[in-house]
C-alpha positions as CSV (number, residue, x, y, z in Angstrom):
1,M,27.9,2.4,34.4
2,D,30.9,4.9,34.0
3,S,29.3,8.3,33.3
4,G,32.3,9.0,31.1
5,R,31.1,6.3,28.7
6,L,27.5,7.5,28.5
7,Q,26.0,10.2,26.3
8,I,22.3,11.0,26.7
9,S,20.1,12.6,24.1
10,Q,16.5,13.3,24.9
11,I,14.1,13.6,22.0
12,T,10.5,14.8,22.2
13,F,8.6,12.1,20.3
14,K,5.0,11.3,19.7
15,V,4.7,8.1,17.7
16,L,1.0,7.5,17.3
17,Y,-0.5,11.0,17.5
18,D,0.1,14.3,19.2
19,D,-2.6,14.9,21.7
20,S,-2.0,18.7,21.7
21,V,-3.1,18.9,18.1
22,G,-6.8,19.5,17.3
23,K,-8.7,17.2,15.0
24,K,-8.6,19.7,12.1
25,Y,-4.8,19.5,12.0
26,R,-4.2,15.8,12.7
27,L,-2.4,13.8,10.0
28,P,-4.3,10.7,8.6
29,S,-2.4,8.2,10.7
30,E,-2.8,10.3,13.9
31,Q,-6.6,10.6,13.5
32,R,-6.9,6.9,12.7
33,N,-4.8,5.9,15.7
34,F,-6.6,8.3,18.0
35,D,-9.9,6.9,16.8
36,I,-9.1,3.2,17.3
37,I,-7.2,3.6,20.6
38,K,-9.9,5.7,22.2
39,G,-12.7,3.5,20.6
40,I,-11.6,0.3,22.3
41,T,-10.2,2.0,25.4
42,F,-6.8,0.6,24.8
43,G,-5.1,3.1,27.1
44,E,-7.0,1.6,30.1
45,L,-5.4,-1.8,29.5
46,L,-2.0,-0.3,29.2
47,K,-2.3,1.5,32.6
48,Y,-3.4,-1.8,34.2
49,V,-0.4,-3.6,32.7
50,K,1.9,-0.8,33.9
51,K,0.5,-1.2,37.4
52,K,0.5,-5.0,37.2
53,D,-3.1,-4.9,38.1
54,E,-4.2,-8.4,37.2
55,N,-7.8,-8.0,38.3
56,N,-8.4,-5.0,36.1
57,I,-6.6,-6.7,33.2
58,K,-9.0,-9.6,33.5
59,S,-11.9,-7.2,33.7
60,W,-10.8,-5.2,30.6
61,L,-10.4,-8.4,28.6
62,G,-13.8,-9.6,29.8
63,Q,-15.5,-6.3,28.6
64,H,-13.6,-6.2,25.3
65,E,-16.3,-8.1,23.3
66,N,-19.0,-5.5,24.0
67,K,-16.7,-2.5,23.6
68,L,-15.4,-3.8,20.2
69,K,-18.9,-4.6,19.0
70,N,-20.2,-1.1,19.9
71,Y,-17.2,0.6,18.4
72,I,-17.4,-1.4,15.1
73,S,-21.1,-0.8,14.8
74,I,-20.4,3.0,14.7
75,K,-17.4,2.7,12.3
76,Q,-19.5,0.6,9.9
77,T,-21.6,3.7,9.1
78,E,-18.8,6.3,9.3
79,L,-16.1,4.8,7.2
80,K,-15.9,5.5,3.5
81,Q,-15.5,2.6,1.2
82,E,-11.9,3.6,0.2
83,E,-10.9,3.9,3.9
84,R,-11.9,0.4,5.0
85,D,-9.0,-1.7,4.0
86,K,-6.4,0.5,5.6
87,Y,-8.6,1.0,8.7
88,C,-8.9,-2.8,9.0
89,T,-5.1,-3.3,8.8
90,H,-4.4,-0.8,11.6
91,L,-7.3,-2.0,13.8
92,N,-5.6,-5.4,13.6
93,Y,-2.3,-3.9,14.6
94,I,-3.8,-2.3,17.7
95,L,-5.5,-5.6,18.6
96,D,-2.1,-7.3,18.1
97,F,-0.5,-4.8,20.6
98,V,-3.2,-5.8,23.1
99,V,-2.1,-9.5,22.8
100,Q,1.6,-8.7,22.9
101,A,1.2,-6.5,26.0
102,V,-0.7,-9.1,28.0
103,N,1.3,-12.0,26.8
104,N,4.6,-10.4,27.8
105,F,3.1,-9.4,31.2
106,N,2.1,-13.0,32.0
107,K,1.4,-15.2,29.1
108,R,0.7,-18.3,31.1
109,K,-1.7,-16.7,33.5
110,F,-3.7,-15.0,30.8
111,F,-3.5,-17.6,28.1
112,Q,-7.1,-18.6,28.2
113,L,-8.4,-15.0,28.3
114,I,-6.2,-14.0,25.3
115,H,-7.5,-17.0,23.4
116,Q,-11.0,-15.8,24.1
117,F,-10.0,-12.3,23.2
118,D,-8.9,-13.5,19.7
119,E,-12.0,-15.7,19.3
120,N,-14.3,-12.8,20.2
121,S,-12.5,-10.4,17.9
122,I,-12.8,-12.8,15.0
123,K,-16.5,-13.4,15.6
124,I,-17.3,-9.7,15.9
125,L,-15.4,-8.5,12.8
126,N,-17.0,-11.3,10.8
127,S,-20.4,-10.3,12.0
128,F,-20.0,-6.9,10.3
129,S,-19.6,-8.3,6.8
130,S,-20.0,-5.0,5.1
131,L,-16.6,-3.8,6.5
132,N,-14.9,-6.9,4.9
133,C,-12.4,-6.8,7.8
134,E,-11.1,-10.1,9.1
135,R,-9.1,-10.6,12.3
136,N,-5.5,-11.7,11.5
137,I,-4.4,-13.3,14.8
138,Y,-1.0,-14.4,13.5
139,N,0.6,-10.9,13.4
140,S,0.6,-10.8,17.2
141,D,3.6,-13.2,17.1
142,D,5.6,-10.7,15.0
143,K,8.1,-9.1,17.4
144,N,8.9,-6.4,14.8
145,L,5.3,-5.3,14.3
146,Y,5.9,-1.9,15.8
147,I,8.4,-1.2,13.0
148,K,5.8,-2.1,10.4
149,K,3.2,0.1,12.1
150,I,5.5,3.1,12.3
151,M,6.6,2.7,8.6
152,Y,3.0,2.4,7.3
153,D,1.9,5.4,9.4
154,L,4.8,7.4,8.0
155,C,4.1,6.4,4.4
156,D,0.5,7.4,4.7
157,D,1.2,10.8,6.2
158,I,4.0,11.6,3.8
159,E,1.7,10.8,0.8
160,Y,-1.0,12.9,2.3
161,M,1.3,15.9,2.6
162,L,2.6,15.4,-0.9
163,S,-0.9,15.1,-2.4
164,D,-1.7,18.7,-1.7
165,K,-5.2,17.9,-0.7
166,N,-6.5,20.6,1.5
167,I,-3.2,20.9,3.3
168,P,-3.1,23.9,5.6
169,S,-0.4,26.4,4.9
170,G,1.9,28.3,7.2
171,T,2.5,27.3,10.8
172,P,0.0,24.3,10.8
173,C,1.7,22.8,7.8
174,S,5.2,23.3,9.3
175,K,4.1,21.5,12.5
176,M,2.6,18.6,10.6
177,I,5.8,18.1,8.6
178,G,7.8,18.5,11.9
179,R,5.9,15.7,13.5
180,I,6.4,13.4,10.4
181,K,10.2,14.2,10.5
182,N,10.4,13.4,14.2
183,R,8.9,10.0,13.6
184,G,11.1,9.5,10.6
185,G,14.2,10.4,12.6
186,I,13.5,7.8,15.2
187,L,12.8,5.1,12.6
188,L,16.0,5.9,10.7
189,A,18.0,5.9,14.0
190,I,16.9,2.4,14.7
191,Y,17.4,1.3,11.1
192,D,21.0,2.6,11.0
193,R,21.9,0.6,14.1
194,V,20.4,-2.7,13.2
195,R,22.4,-5.1,11.1
196,N,19.5,-7.3,10.0
197,K,17.8,-4.9,7.5
198,N,15.3,-7.6,6.4
199,I,13.0,-6.7,9.3
200,F,12.3,-3.4,7.5
201,T,11.5,-5.0,4.2
202,F,7.8,-6.1,3.9
203,D,6.2,-3.8,1.3
204,N,7.9,-2.5,-1.9
205,N,5.7,0.6,-1.7
206,C,6.8,1.6,1.8
207,T,10.6,1.1,2.2
208,I,13.3,2.9,4.1
209,S,14.7,4.3,0.9
210,I,11.3,5.6,-0.1
211,I,10.8,7.2,3.3
212,R,14.3,8.8,3.3
213,E,13.8,10.2,-0.2
214,K,10.3,11.6,0.4
215,L,11.2,13.1,3.8
216,R,13.7,15.2,2.0
217,G,11.1,16.4,-0.4
218,L,8.5,17.5,2.2
219,S,7.9,21.2,2.3
220,C,5.1,23.7,2.8
221,K,3.9,26.1,0.1
222,K,4.8,29.6,0.8
223,T,1.8,31.7,1.7
224,P,1.4,34.5,-0.8
225,I,1.9,37.9,0.6
226,L,-1.1,40.1,-0.1
227,Q,-0.5,43.8,-0.6
228,P,-2.7,46.1,1.5
229,T,-5.5,47.8,-0.3
230,V,-5.4,51.5,0.1
231,T,-8.5,53.6,-0.1
232,V,-8.0,57.3,-0.7
233,T,-10.3,59.1,1.7
234,E,-10.0,61.7,4.3
235,P,-7.9,60.6,6.1
236,E,-6.2,57.9,3.9
237,S,-6.7,54.4,5.4
238,T,-5.4,51.0,4.8
239,T,-7.6,47.9,5.0
240,E,-6.5,45.0,7.3
241,V,-4.2,42.5,5.6
242,P,-5.7,39.0,5.5
243,G,-3.6,36.6,7.4
244,S,-2.3,39.3,9.8
245,E,-0.6,38.6,13.1
246,G,-3.9,38.6,14.9
247,D,-5.3,35.9,12.6
248,L,-2.2,33.9,13.0
249,L,-2.5,34.0,16.8
250,K,-6.1,32.8,16.5
251,T,-5.0,30.0,14.2
252,R,-2.3,28.9,16.7
253,A,-4.8,29.0,19.6
254,I,-7.2,26.8,17.7
255,E,-4.4,24.4,16.6
256,D,-2.8,24.0,20.0
257,G,-6.0,23.8,22.0
258,E,-8.7,22.2,19.9
259,D,-9.7,18.7,20.9
260,P,-13.5,18.3,20.5
261,L,-13.3,14.7,21.5
262,G,-11.7,15.5,24.9
263,A,-8.4,14.3,26.2
264,E,-8.3,10.9,27.6
265,D,-5.3,9.6,29.5
266,L,-4.7,6.6,27.4
267,G,-1.9,5.3,29.6
268,S,1.2,3.6,28.2
269,L,2.0,1.0,25.6
270,P,4.9,-0.8,27.3
271,V,7.4,-2.2,25.0
272,E,11.0,-3.4,25.6
273,L,13.0,-4.1,22.5
274,D,16.2,-6.1,22.5
275,L,17.8,-5.4,19.2
276,N,20.7,-7.7,18.8
277,E,22.9,-6.9,15.8
278,D,23.3,-10.6,15.0
279,S,21.8,-10.9,11.5
280,N,20.1,-14.1,12.6
281,T,18.4,-12.6,15.6
282,E,15.3,-10.4,15.4
283,P,14.5,-7.7,17.9
284,K,12.6,-9.0,20.8
285,L,9.5,-7.2,22.0
286,D,8.9,-7.4,25.8
287,T,5.8,-5.5,26.8
288,T,6.5,-5.3,30.5
289,Y,7.5,-1.6,30.9
290,A,5.5,1.5,30.3
291,A,6.1,5.2,29.9
292,A,4.3,6.8,27.1
293,S,0.9,8.3,27.0
294,L,-1.0,8.0,23.8
295,A,-3.2,11.0,24.6
296,G,-2.7,13.6,27.2
297,I,1.0,13.2,28.2
298,S,4.0,14.1,26.1
299,L,6.0,11.2,24.8
300,F,9.8,11.2,25.2
301,G,12.6,9.1,23.8
302,T,16.0,8.7,25.4
303,I,19.0,7.3,23.5
304,L,21.8,6.1,25.7
305,Y,25.1,5.5,23.9
306,K,27.6,3.2,25.5
307,V,30.5,4.6,23.6
308,K,33.5,2.6,24.9
309,Y,32.1,-0.8,23.8
310,H,30.2,0.6,20.8
311,C,27.1,-0.6,22.5
312,I,23.9,1.5,22.2
313,S,22.3,0.5,25.5
314,E,18.8,2.0,25.3
315,I,16.6,3.8,22.9
316,L,13.3,4.8,24.6
317,C,11.1,5.8,21.7
318,T,8.1,6.5,23.7
319,S,4.6,5.8,22.7
320,F,5.6,2.2,22.8
321,I,8.6,2.7,25.0
322,F,11.2,1.2,22.8
323,H,13.8,-0.2,25.1
324,V,16.5,-1.1,22.6
325,R,19.7,-2.9,23.2
326,I,22.0,-3.1,20.2
327,I,25.5,-4.7,20.2
328,L,27.6,-3.4,17.3
329,I,30.2,-6.0,16.5
């Protein structure tokens, strides 16, 4: 490709969660994604797919039944009643990504194992009736599922920040909003370059227009400045101001380093998207490439603009690596 026709913009981007953020400062979707992905050891599978390690893929699928059963037995007691529906939805999405990753690697060879994977998932979720969580196996055919997942995560996190429920102030708040806006920017970049907008329309409570509007309204409360208290003594002294620079440094150290669950290299969720601007063609999801770690490695996105032919060749929105080809006609 002629280098004169190519512009490259690299964007630091962490789609599912930021592994450098401690549990205390994770957004709702980040904590939920971390919990599910680590709970079913999804990252291990992604590493095997990336390496084309068929034996370990088979082994992972064979162990899935026991892993999911053990994980759900723990979540059954941990989840609050009001959290269960949303948790079930996103657990299903991650299970769908398992199916998509393996099918796109070699659907014919792993057909029987994926069928058994779905059967086991249905059986296990049904056995924990108190969770009221059924396995929906039909979403795994949805090649635009990653868009739905990103949008729902954004809507959850935006609502959380707007709710003002125990939201930290100062630097932690700014970083939380920054992560939301990074994800929103990638989503809107994809949206603006796709002619078929119908793929973004699935829930009237979580639309592109709602996300755009609420992203503009996100802000952190200003931390009130406390005046130092002066005690007249010999000599005159001033008490330490709460929220001083030392406290802030401690806060940053905790925020940047805390991870009580430990960092697991969760590998990569390999996704290749072929976004054809034809309004009758949906983006194709090809899970044969990998490059983003879901915990432990920074995620990067690369947008390659083929200017001369108005062709956006690649958008690598890592976490899933989104390899996007869009022809603007």
